[in-house]
C-alpha angles and dihedrals in degrees: 000000000000124000094250092060102040112115107221093186114034127171129057093319095060109124090207097243144049141184128231122244096238130142124258110278093035111126089240096047110128094003120128120218130203113246114239095254093050091043092056093048089050093049090050091054092048092048090061091053094060115106111255091245092055094044091062096054108107136159093246093061096047115110108230118212132173087253096054101032096098091052091045093051092047091051093049091048092049092050093051097054112108115234098021114247143164133024130286123194119190115194133178144103126318124281098017101115105274092130091046091056093046090050092047090054091050093048094048092051094046089051087057092052096257113141109239132176119200124191139169099230097231090051091047092055091047089054092051092049090049091062088069094055117112110268095017112151092196120097115223092204093052094046093045093051092048091054093047092049104037113123094244125014123196118193115188125198100011109189096034090091124101102270101227119153089246093052092048092049096050094046090049090052089055092047092045094050093048090044094050093049094034093236116173117266135178120195133182125190140163092195117115108264096236091053093063116099108272095232090058097038093054092055094047090051095050101123092198091064105033148324142262119223130184126224105204096178120129123259102273089213095070128071097257091048094047090053091050093050094045092050090052095053 
C-alpha cells in the first residue's frame, strides 16, 4: 500500500486524516491525506451516488476493437496504478465508449476504496448553478471545494457544456488546482482538440503529468458501428 493511503492511527480513535513529515518545498508539504479507513468509507458513500447506468460500466463488459484498443489499454493501466496518479484524457467521436472507459476507471478505483467523483461536465455546471437558486440548501463553496480536492476526479464530455465565461472560469479553477497539486484527473471529450480553451488544453497535454489518447472507434449507435461491435463479440 502506498504512503498516501496508509492509516497511521486506525481504530475508533482515527481522526480520518494525517499529514506527511516532509520538508518545505516538497509537493506534499502541508497537504492532508485521508487515512485508509476514512478513505474506504468515503469511497463507499461515493459509490452509492453513481447513477445506475454508470455503476454497471466495467472493463470486462467493454467491447475491444482495433480502433479503441489504445484507449482501453490506457484506461486499464491508469486504473491499476496504486496510488492513482497523473492525468488521462480520452478523446474521439461520439458514442464510441469514452464514457464507458471513464466509468470503468471510476468503478475500479471505488472498488479499491479510492474516493472518486465522476460528473458529466454539463450536469456538473447545472449542479453548481442550482446552488444559487432561492431556497437551495446546497453550498456552492462546499461542493466546489469537494470536487477540487477529491482524490480522483473524472470529468466526462468536456466541451459539451455551455461555454459561458463563468463556466469556463470555474472549470479552469478546478483544472488549475488539480494541476498545481498534481491530483489525479480523467477527462473525456469529443470536441476537436484545437477548440478547447488554450489554458486547459496546455495542462491536459503536459506529458510530464499525463497522456492524451484517441478512441477512433465508430459510434455504436449507427449501423456501421453496430456491425463492428457485433462482429467483435
